[in-house]
N, C-alpha and C positions, 0 to 999 in steps of 0.2 A: 504493498500500501503507499503511496506516495504522501509527503507532508507538503501543506500548501500554507501559505501567511496570510491573513486576511488584514488588512488596514481598515481601521473605522475612525471617525471622529463622532463623539457623542455630545452632544450638547445638554445637558440637564438644567433645572431649574432648583435654586437654594437659597436658604436665608440670610448665609453669609459663608466665608472662606470656611469654618470648620463644619458646619452642615453640609458642604459640596466634598469635602474631604472625606465624612463620612459615609456619604453616598456613593463614592467613588470606591470607598473599602468594600460596600456591599456587594458592589455591583461586578467588582474584581473576585470576591468570593463566590458570587454565582455563576461568573463564568467557568472557574476552576471546578467547580462540581461537576461540570460536563465531562463525560468519559470521552467524548471526541475533540476536546479541546487539549491539546498536547501542552501550552504554554500561554501565560496571560503577561504582557510586558507592559505594565504601565508607564506611559511616558509623560506624568504630571498634568496639570489643568491650569488654565487660566481664566480669569475672567472675560465673558464674550460679551460684545455687541450683537444682539440679533439682526438679520436684515429687515425685519418689520421696525424695530428703533432706529435704524439706519436712516429710513424712507421718513420717520415723522417728521414732521417740520415744527420748529419752536413756535 
């Protein structure tokens, strides 16, 4: 069987950085529980502005 690497970015909504870190740990843990996922490589996270927010006019 061959191995493949899937690269994804996931945008989440959190109250603050601590909340985002907690959600990141939960998501990573859930992914690692899948038998067909061999490795999860977290690459940190950053505060993002959504496309909808960018399109808003002040």
